[in-house]
N, C-alpha and C positions, 0 to 999 in steps of 0.2 A: 318399111314404115307404112301405116295405113294410107289409103288413097281416098280422095274425095270423089264423089260422083254428082256434080251439079246438074240440075235440070236445064239450066240455061245460063248464059253469061250474065253477070250482074250488070246493072246499069252503071253509067259513068259516075265516078264519085262527085259529090257536091263540092262546092268551093270550100277551101279551107283544108284540103287534104283528104285522103281516103279514110274510110272508117277502119278502126282497128278491130281485129277478131282475135279471140283467144285461140292459140294453136299449140296445145300441149303436145309433147312428142308422140304420145300414144293415141292421139285423137285429132283428126282433122275434120272440120265441119264443112259440109257442103250446103250452102244457103241459096235457095232460089226464092226471091221475094221482090216486092216492090219496095224500093228504098225511099222512105219519106223523111223529110227533115224532122228531127226531134223537136217537139214543142218546147217553148221556153221553160215550162215547169220541169220537164224531164231533164233538160240540159242543166238546169240549176241543181237538180238532185244528183248529178254525176253521171247520167247516161250519155254515152257518146254517139249512139245511133238508135234509130227506131225502125224496125222492119215490120211491114204490114203484109200478112199472108206469107208465112215462112215455111220452109221445109229443110230439115237438117238430116243428112244421111251420114252415119258413122260406120266405118269399116274396120275390120281387124287387119292383122299383119299380112294376111293372104289376099286382102282386097275384097273379102266377102262382107256384105252389109250385115251388121249385127243388130242395129236398131235405127228407127226413123222417128224423128220428133217433128210434128207439124203444129201449126197453131195460127190464131188470128193475128197475133202481134207479139213481137219480141223487142225488149229493150236491153242493151248491153251496158253493164257497169264495170268497166275495166279495173278500177281501183279496188273493187270488192271481189273481182273474179267470178261474177255471177251474171246470169241472164234472167230477166223476168218474162214469163210467157203468159199470154192470155188464151184461154180455150185450148190448152195443149192436148195433143193426141200422141201418145207414145206407142209405137209398134215394135215389139220384140220379135226378132226373126231367128229361126233355126234352120240352117242349111237352105237359105233362100226363101223359106216359107214363114209368113207371119203366123205366130202361134198365140201371142198375147197382145191385147190392145187395152191401154189405160187412158182414160179421159178424166178431166177435171175442169173447173172454171178457171183456175190459174195455177201457176207453178213457179218455183225458183230452180233454175238449172245451174249446177256447178260442173262445168265441162272438165276441168282438171281432175276432179274427184270422181267423175263418172257417176254423178248422183243427181236425181231429180226429186224435189220435194213438192208434192201436190198440196194445194190449198183448197179446203172445202170438200164438198161431197165428191167422192172419187169412185168411178166404176171401172172394173176390170172384166175383160171377156177373154176366156181361153177358147179359141176356135177348136172344134172337134177334129181329132186326127185318128190315125190308126191305133194309137195306144192310150188315148185319153178322150173322155166325153166333153161336150160343151159345158163350160163352167162360167157362171156369172158371179161377180163379187161386188157388193156395195159397201162402202166404208167412207172414211174421210182422212185427210191429212196423212198421206202415204209417203214413205221414203222408198224410192226405187233405185237400187244399185245396179246400173246397167252392165258393169263389168262382170261381177259374180252372178248377176241375174237373181237378185234377192229383192223381195218386196215385204215391207213391214209397216205396221201401224199400231198405235196404242188405243185407237178408237174402236167402237163397236164395228164388227164386220159381219156381213151376212153372205153366205155361200149357197148357191143354188145349182144343183146338178140334176139330171133326170133321175127321179125317184129319191132325191135327197135334199133336205133343207137343214142348214146349220147356221147358228148365230152365236157370237161370243164377243168378249171384250179382248181386243188385241189380236194381232195376226202376224204370222211369219210364213212366207212362201219361198221355197227354193224352186225356181222355175226350171232349172236344169234337171233336178231330180223329180220334178212333178210332185212335190210335197207341199201341202197347205195345212198349216196348224193354227187352230184358234186356241187362245191361251186360257181365258178365265170365263166363268159363268156360261159354259158352253151348253147349248140346247140343240138336240138333233132329232129330226123327224124323218122317218123313212116312209115311202109310199111305193108300192109295186108299180113299175112302169106300165104294165099291161092294163091297169085299171083306168088309165087316162086321167087320174086325179092329180092335182097339183098338191105338193106337201103344204100343210097349213101349220 
């Protein structure tokens, strides 16, 4: 079973019993955050706790961290099986190394489905490695499947790599295979890297 790796022990639970966390069999969440009482509006809407400054680390069956989700705030909605995150930052790891980072203003996290739905402008950054160049992606409203490591959107996406600029409507990325596809109305501009010119 996957194991959690908390940064620190959580604070004592507030009166009324400990907060409930979703703990699906294949996913254990490690949360290190300041636990603040949920405001009345959040409680009325069905949230059972409110985390300010959170970090979630998810591990595979061998105990290796597969991805880390951080953010400014998280609210848990147990009846819906979702978590709402503000200013989320998702880090995807391969063999202990962060290779992709995705950020957005907000997101909805479905832990049991291993899925994160970003809301609004979303930026992806692939860190350069031995087999891949630095890649920057700007798009919106992205679905990230953390299990199969797939990223997709129906919005316009812009991809920038050294010497390459691409834009199109809709995107699908297979992170494991390092394949990024833009679907419709694709425009591509190449610029030799040695010129020092940015693709326009």
